[in-house]
N, C-alpha and C positions, 0 to 999 in steps of 0.2 A: 329945168334940169332934169337931166336924166338919170337913172339908177342902173347900176350896171348889175346883172346877175350875180350871184355869189358863185365863185370858182370853186369846182369839185375836183376832185383826183380820182382815179379809181385803182383801188388797192386789191390785192386778193386776201381775204381773211379766211383761214382754215379752207383753202381751196376754194372759196367761192367769190366772185366780185362782187366788190361793195364800193358805193360812191361815198365819199367824205368830204367834208370841208377844206378847204386849202388851209393849212396851218394845224391841222390836227396832230394832236402828239399822243404817244403809245396809250398813255395813261387815260385820257379821253375815250380812245377806241376802245379799250378793255371794259370801261365802266360802261359802254353801251353794252358790252357782252354779257356781263357777270356782275351778280353784286356782292359775290363773295369776297369777304374780308381777308382770306388768305388761301394758300394752295393754288395759287394761279402762278403760271408761267407765260412768257412769252419771247417770241424770237422774230426777228425782222431779217428777211433775207437770209434765212438758215442760222443767224447768230444771236445767240440767247441775249436778252438785254436784262441785266440786274434790274430789280424792281426799284431802286433809287434812282434809276437813270430814265425810267418812264416820263417822267414829265419834261425832260430835256429831249426827249427822242422824236422828233417831228417827222411825220410819214411822208414820203413822195410817190410821185405817180407809178405807177407799176410794182410798189412795194408788194412783198410776198410775208403777211404776217400769220404766225401760228400762236393761237392762245391756248393753253392746256390748262384744264382744272382738276385737281386731285379730288378723287371720289373715293370715299370709304364704305368698304361692304362688309359683309360677314360671311 
């Protein structure tokens, strides 16, 4: 029995190419970038995605993802 290699997609994350497994959702991708519990916004192909929709937002090849984290300062 042969085992097929996992299928990966290339997406752009904050302007950098990144390989992700096929079927990766926006919430899974964001979890690899930050552990911040809040203050995080994400957009896919220039459209802001509400946080509640992240688990249902599957990424496709060539998607452009921007992830922003709010920073507090003084």
